C-alpha positions as CSV (number, residue, x, y, z in Angstrom):
1,M,-24.6,1.9,-11.5
2,T,-27.0,-0.6,-13.2
3,G,-27.3,-4.3,-12.9
4,I,-25.1,-4.7,-16.0
5,P,-21.4,-5.5,-15.0
6,S,-19.2,-2.5,-15.5
7,L,-15.7,-2.6,-16.8
8,A,-14.5,-2.2,-13.2
9,D,-16.5,-5.3,-12.3
10,L,-14.8,-7.2,-15.2
11,V,-11.3,-6.0,-14.3
12,W,-11.8,-6.9,-10.7
13,A,-13.1,-10.3,-11.5
14,R,-10.2,-11.0,-13.9
15,G,-7.7,-10.0,-11.3
16,Y,-9.3,-12.5,-9.0
17,T,-8.9,-15.4,-11.4
18,D,-6.0,-14.6,-13.7
19,P,-2.7,-14.4,-11.8
20,A,-0.7,-13.4,-14.8
21,W,-3.0,-10.4,-15.4
22,A,-3.0,-9.6,-11.6
23,R,0.8,-9.8,-11.4
24,R,1.3,-7.2,-14.2
25,H,-0.9,-4.7,-12.3
26,M,0.7,-5.5,-8.9
27,T,3.8,-3.6,-10.1
28,S,2.4,-1.2,-12.7
29,G,-0.3,0.8,-10.8
30,R,1.3,4.0,-12.0
31,E,0.3,3.0,-15.6
32,L,-3.4,3.1,-14.6
33,V,-3.9,6.3,-12.5
34,P,-1.7,9.2,-11.3
35,S,0.6,8.6,-8.3
36,R,2.6,10.5,-5.7
37,S,6.0,9.4,-4.3
38,V,6.6,8.7,-0.6
39,W,10.1,10.0,-0.4
40,R,12.8,7.7,1.1
41,G,14.7,10.7,2.5
42,S,18.2,12.0,1.8
43,D,20.0,9.5,4.1
44,G,21.6,6.3,2.6
45,A,19.8,3.0,2.7
46,S,20.3,1.0,5.9
47,V,22.0,-2.4,5.6
48,L,20.0,-5.5,5.9
49,P,22.6,-7.9,7.4
50,T,22.2,-11.4,6.0
51,S,22.7,-14.9,7.5
52,P,21.1,-17.4,5.1
53,A,19.2,-20.1,7.1
54,G,19.4,-22.7,4.2
55,A,17.3,-25.2,6.1
56,L,14.0,-23.4,5.2
57,D,14.1,-25.4,1.9
58,D,13.8,-28.6,3.9
59,L,10.7,-27.5,5.8
60,T,7.3,-29.0,4.9
61,F,4.0,-27.2,5.3
62,T,0.4,-28.2,5.4
63,G,-1.4,-26.8,2.4
64,P,-5.0,-26.9,1.1
65,H,-6.8,-30.2,1.8
66,G,-4.1,-31.2,4.3
67,R,-1.5,-31.9,1.6
68,S,2.1,-31.7,2.6
69,L,4.1,-29.1,0.6
70,T,7.7,-28.0,0.4
71,L,8.5,-24.3,0.6
72,T,8.9,-24.2,-3.2
73,E,5.5,-25.9,-3.6
74,L,3.9,-23.6,-1.1
75,L,5.1,-20.5,-2.9
76,T,4.0,-21.9,-6.2
77,R,0.5,-22.5,-4.9
78,A,0.4,-19.0,-3.4
79,E,1.5,-17.4,-6.7
80,T,4.3,-15.8,-4.7
81,D,6.3,-12.9,-6.2
82,A,8.6,-12.3,-3.2
83,L,9.3,-13.8,0.2
84,L,11.7,-12.2,2.7
85,V,12.3,-13.6,6.1
86,L,14.1,-11.7,8.9
87,H,15.0,-13.4,12.1
88,R,16.6,-11.5,15.0
89,G,17.3,-8.7,12.5
90,L,19.1,-10.9,10.0
91,L,17.8,-11.5,6.5
92,V,17.8,-15.3,6.4
93,H,15.7,-15.8,3.2
94,E,15.1,-13.6,0.2
95,E,13.4,-15.0,-2.9
96,Y,11.9,-13.4,-6.0
97,L,9.7,-15.2,-8.5
98,H,7.9,-14.5,-11.8
99,G,10.4,-11.9,-12.9
100,Y,9.7,-9.6,-10.0
101,E,12.9,-7.6,-9.1
102,P,14.0,-6.4,-5.7
103,Q,14.1,-2.7,-6.6
104,V,10.6,-2.6,-8.0
105,P,7.7,-1.4,-5.8
106,H,5.0,-4.0,-5.4
107,F,1.3,-3.2,-4.8
108,N,0.5,-3.7,-1.1
109,A,-3.3,-3.6,-1.5
110,S,-5.1,-3.5,1.9
111,A,-1.9,-4.0,3.8
112,A,-1.5,-0.2,3.3
113,K,-4.3,0.2,5.8
114,S,-2.1,-0.8,8.7
115,Y,0.6,1.7,7.8
116,L,-1.9,4.5,8.0
117,G,-3.1,3.1,11.3
118,L,0.4,3.3,12.6
119,V,0.7,7.0,11.6
120,A,-2.7,7.7,13.3
121,A,-1.7,5.9,16.5
122,V,1.5,8.0,16.7
123,L,-0.4,11.2,16.2
124,A,-2.9,10.2,18.9
125,H,-0.1,9.3,21.2
126,E,1.5,12.7,20.7
127,G,-1.8,14.5,21.4
128,Q,-2.4,15.8,17.8
129,L,-5.4,13.5,17.2
130,D,-8.3,12.8,19.5
131,R,-9.5,9.2,19.1
132,G,-12.8,10.0,20.8
133,A,-13.6,13.0,18.6
134,H,-16.3,12.8,15.9
135,V,-14.8,12.7,12.4
136,A,-16.9,15.8,11.4
137,K,-14.9,17.8,13.9
138,Y,-11.9,17.4,11.6
139,V,-13.8,17.1,8.3
140,P,-16.9,19.2,8.6
141,E,-18.3,18.3,5.1
142,L,-18.7,14.7,6.3
143,A,-21.2,15.8,8.9
144,G,-24.4,13.7,8.6
145,T,-22.6,10.8,6.9
146,A,-21.8,7.4,8.4
147,F,-18.2,8.4,8.8
148,G,-18.7,12.0,9.9
149,D,-21.0,10.9,12.7
150,A,-18.5,8.2,13.9
151,Q,-15.6,8.7,16.2
152,V,-12.0,8.5,14.9
153,D,-11.5,5.3,17.0
154,H,-14.4,3.7,15.2
155,L,-12.6,4.2,11.9
156,L,-9.4,2.7,13.3
157,H,-11.4,-0.5,14.2
158,M,-13.8,-0.8,11.3
159,G,-16.7,0.0,13.5
160,T,-19.1,1.8,11.2
161,Q,-22.2,0.5,9.5
162,M,-23.2,2.2,6.3
163,S,-24.7,2.0,2.8
164,Y,-23.6,4.1,-0.2
165,A,-25.9,6.2,-2.3
166,G,-29.0,4.4,-1.0
167,R,-27.8,1.0,-2.2
168,P,-28.1,-2.1,0.0
169,Y,-24.5,-2.7,1.2
170,D,-22.6,-5.5,-0.5
171,K,-18.9,-5.7,0.4
172,A,-17.6,-7.1,-2.9
173,L,-19.7,-4.7,-5.1
174,E,-18.6,-1.7,-3.0
175,A,-15.0,-2.7,-3.5
176,Q,-15.5,-2.7,-7.2
177,R,-17.3,0.6,-7.2
178,Y,-14.5,2.2,-5.2
179,F,-12.1,1.4,-8.0
180,A,-14.5,2.9,-10.5
181,V,-14.3,6.1,-8.5
182,L,-10.5,6.0,-8.4
183,A,-9.8,5.1,-12.1
184,P,-11.9,6.9,-14.8
185,Q,-10.9,4.3,-17.4
186,L,-12.7,1.6,-15.3
187,R,-16.0,3.4,-15.3
188,P,-18.8,2.0,-17.4
189,Y,-20.3,4.0,-20.3
190,G,-22.7,6.7,-18.9
191,Y,-21.3,6.6,-15.4
192,T,-22.7,9.4,-13.3
193,G,-21.5,8.4,-9.8
194,P,-18.8,10.0,-7.6
195,A,-15.7,11.1,-9.4
196,T,-13.5,11.4,-6.3
197,I,-13.0,9.6,-3.0
198,R,-14.3,12.6,-1.1
199,E,-17.5,12.6,-3.1
200,H,-17.9,8.8,-2.6
201,L,-17.6,9.2,1.2
202,A,-20.2,11.9,1.2
203,T,-22.8,9.4,-0.1
204,A,-22.4,7.1,3.0
205,R,-25.4,6.9,5.4
206,A,-25.4,5.1,8.7
207,T,-27.4,1.9,8.9
208,G,-26.5,1.1,12.5
209,E,-24.8,2.6,15.5
210,P,-21.0,3.0,15.2
211,G,-18.8,1.0,17.6
212,V,-21.2,-2.0,17.9
213,D,-20.2,-4.3,15.0
214,F,-17.1,-4.9,12.9
215,R,-17.4,-4.4,9.2
216,Y,-14.3,-4.4,7.0
217,E,-14.9,-1.4,4.7
218,N,-12.5,0.8,2.7
219,G,-14.4,4.0,3.5
220,N,-13.2,3.9,7.1
221,V,-9.6,4.2,6.0
222,E,-10.3,6.9,3.4
223,A,-12.2,9.0,6.0
224,L,-9.3,8.5,8.4
225,A,-6.8,9.6,5.8
226,E,-8.7,12.8,5.2
227,V,-8.8,13.4,9.0
228,L,-5.0,13.1,9.1
229,R,-4.6,15.4,6.2
230,R,-6.7,18.1,8.0
231,V,-4.8,17.5,11.3
232,T,-1.3,17.8,9.8
233,G,-2.0,20.1,6.8
234,T,-0.1,17.8,4.5
235,T,-0.7,14.9,2.0
236,T,-0.8,11.3,3.1
237,S,2.4,10.7,1.0
238,A,4.3,13.5,2.7
239,L,3.1,12.5,6.1
240,L,4.1,8.9,5.8
241,S,7.5,10.0,4.4
242,E,8.1,12.5,7.2
243,M,7.0,10.2,10.1
244,I,8.3,6.8,8.9
245,W,9.6,6.2,5.4
246,S,12.4,8.7,5.4
247,R,13.6,7.4,8.8
248,I,13.8,3.6,8.3
249,G,16.7,3.6,5.8
250,A,14.6,2.8,2.8
251,E,16.3,2.0,-0.5
252,E,13.5,3.3,-2.7
253,D,10.7,5.7,-2.8
254,A,7.3,4.2,-2.2
255,Y,4.2,5.6,-3.8
256,Y,0.4,6.1,-3.5
257,L,-2.1,6.0,-6.3
258,L,-4.2,9.2,-6.5
259,D,-7.8,10.1,-7.4
260,S,-8.6,12.9,-9.9
261,E,-8.6,15.4,-7.0
262,G,-5.1,14.4,-6.0
263,S,-6.1,12.5,-2.8
264,E,-4.2,9.3,-2.0
265,A,-6.0,6.0,-2.2
266,A,-5.0,5.3,1.4
267,C,-7.0,2.1,1.8
268,G,-5.0,0.1,-0.7
269,G,-3.1,2.2,-3.3
270,F,0.3,2.0,-1.8
271,S,3.4,0.3,-3.4
272,A,6.8,-0.4,-1.9
273,T,9.7,-2.8,-2.3
274,A,9.8,-6.0,-0.2
275,R,13.1,-5.0,1.3
276,D,11.8,-1.6,2.5
277,L,8.7,-3.2,3.9
278,A,11.0,-5.6,5.8
279,R,12.8,-2.6,7.3
280,L,9.4,-1.2,8.4
281,G,8.5,-4.4,10.0
282,E,11.8,-4.8,11.8
283,M,11.5,-1.3,13.2
284,I,8.1,-2.1,14.7
285,R,9.3,-5.5,16.0
286,C,12.1,-3.7,17.8
287,G,9.7,-1.5,19.8
288,G,9.6,1.3,17.2
289,A,13.4,1.8,17.1
290,I,16.3,1.3,14.7
291,G,19.4,0.9,16.8
292,D,19.4,3.7,19.3
293,R,17.1,5.9,17.2
294,Q,13.4,5.9,18.1
295,I,11.2,6.1,15.0
296,V,7.8,5.3,16.5
297,P,7.0,5.7,20.2
298,E,7.7,2.4,22.0
299,A,4.2,2.7,23.6
300,V,2.6,2.6,20.2
301,A,4.7,-0.2,18.7
302,S,4.4,-2.5,21.7
303,T,0.7,-2.2,22.2
304,I,-0.6,-3.1,18.7
305,V,-1.6,-6.5,20.2
306,S,-2.1,-5.7,23.9
307,G,-4.1,-2.6,23.1
308,V,-7.0,-4.4,21.5
309,P,-10.3,-3.0,22.9
310,D,-13.1,-5.2,24.0
311,G,-16.2,-5.4,21.8
312,Y,-16.6,-5.1,18.1
313,S,-12.8,-5.4,17.2
314,H,-12.2,-8.4,19.4
315,R,-12.6,-11.9,17.8
316,V,-13.4,-10.9,14.2
317,R,-13.5,-13.0,11.0
318,F,-11.1,-12.5,8.2
319,P,-12.9,-10.9,5.2
320,A,-12.2,-13.8,2.8
321,A,-13.3,-16.4,5.3
322,P,-16.6,-18.2,4.7
323,P,-19.5,-17.0,6.8
324,E,-19.4,-20.2,8.9
325,A,-15.7,-19.7,9.8
326,P,-15.1,-18.9,13.5
327,A,-14.2,-15.4,14.5
328,T,-10.6,-16.1,15.8
329,L,-8.9,-12.8,15.0
330,S,-8.7,-9.4,16.6
331,Y,-8.4,-6.0,15.0
332,H,-6.6,-3.0,16.4
333,D,-5.6,0.3,14.7
334,L,-6.1,-1.3,11.3
335,W,-3.8,-4.3,12.1
336,W,-4.9,-8.0,12.1
337,I,-4.0,-10.0,15.2
338,P,-4.1,-13.8,14.9
339,N,-4.2,-14.3,18.7
340,D,-1.3,-16.8,18.6
341,P,1.0,-17.6,21.5
342,Y,3.7,-15.3,20.1
343,G,2.1,-11.9,20.1
344,S,2.0,-11.8,16.2
345,F,0.2,-9.2,14.1
346,M,0.1,-8.4,10.4
347,A,-0.8,-6.1,7.6
348,S,-2.8,-8.0,5.0
349,G,-3.9,-7.3,1.5
350,I,-5.8,-9.2,-1.2
351,H,-3.9,-11.6,-3.5
352,G,-1.5,-12.5,-0.7
353,Q,0.2,-9.3,0.4
354,R,1.5,-9.7,4.0
355,L,3.7,-8.0,6.5
356,F,3.9,-10.4,9.4
357,I,5.5,-9.5,12.7
358,S,6.0,-11.8,15.6
359,P,7.9,-10.3,18.5
360,A,8.2,-13.5,20.6
361,L,9.6,-15.3,17.6
362,D,11.9,-12.4,16.6
363,L,10.4,-12.7,13.2
364,V,9.4,-10.4,10.3
365,I,8.1,-11.8,7.0
366,V,7.2,-10.0,3.9
367,H,5.1,-11.9,1.3
368,Y,4.1,-10.4,-2.0
369,A,1.9,-12.4,-4.4
370,S,-0.7,-12.5,-7.2
371,Q,-2.8,-15.2,-5.6
372,I,-6.0,-16.3,-7.3
373,I,-9.1,-15.4,-5.3
374,S,-11.9,-17.8,-6.2
375,P,-14.2,-20.2,-4.3
376,S,-12.8,-23.0,-6.5
377,V,-9.2,-22.3,-5.4
378,P,-8.4,-23.0,-1.8
379,Q,-6.4,-20.3,-0.1
380,V,-2.8,-21.2,1.0
381,P,-2.6,-20.9,4.8
382,L,0.1,-18.3,4.9
383,V,0.0,-17.4,8.6
384,Q,0.4,-21.1,9.6
385,A,3.4,-21.3,7.2
386,F,4.9,-18.1,8.7
387,L,4.6,-19.5,12.2
388,K,6.2,-22.8,11.2
389,I,9.1,-20.8,9.7
390,G,9.4,-18.8,12.9
391,T,9.3,-21.7,15.3
392,H,11.9,-23.5,13.2
393,L,14.2,-20.6,13.3
394,R,13.8,-20.1,17.0
395,G,14.9,-23.7,17.5
């Protein structure tokens, strides 16, 4: 890659600043690159019982610059496409905006990382995956790379330090280059870099000891996905379907985007409907169970917050936060933990994708959006808004 902006750079920049453009691509990833379905299974969809709260429209929230906002104003500022709120298992609020429809899968972006983390945690709990093993044990061709020489647990906590292809590490630029790897049509003229995710990972060299510092980097998740494919002998899509998606009563298939080799873009290429993501969140909130059927071991679902290890994954800074922002979050098995009084945790993706789960508030919130990402546009404080909704519903 040269210093001249590539098409990938321009597309990424436009998605940051043009919500209408970003929105079209939040629901049409299959038009850009190949994809693979995550099968919903042969059982019928589970019912989401409803009990409209109504009073949510009367709530006010603190927005950017301390301005008081109604729920409608908040969703407008956040460029929201969908908001679903479950309280004590009841769907109390469901809203779709900008022409987005309930049956259409929406891009989850980096929220997808957390779903893979859940699968990995289950496999580790069952003894199929060794958290302390070096990644090269499972993926020998990554030996000598920053990921191959790290432990599986380092990947689950963003604990590697690396640079790609001898370049100085720059998070934003590496995110753009990742999409150039994934989508051939986003590559600049004369591109000679990696053509697959696996080739991209092979260029990573360690710049520091793993397990010392937190650095949010997509390569950790892609390396983990390859480990899980080797452990189980199946694709990421089939694995997620078998372990979770086909067992939660999903209404629709989800899907992953694929690279030219047929490997899933596990770090952010996942799409699903808001209702099905709400089902996933409710299952986790209920200790991994749906009714009397255990989907995920209770020991996994209930320790996402309490299992945070000391050290590099404790008190971290959200990637979009300014450098001077305090490190108030924790990170465990690819889930973000706000460290609030309610034991909340969330899957989070760029442009406002959130699956927020708060056990003490009996709360699950799904938020899909096409939010502008720009230094000139203050971010809407979604987590604070979710907590206000939850404490209001709790009474």
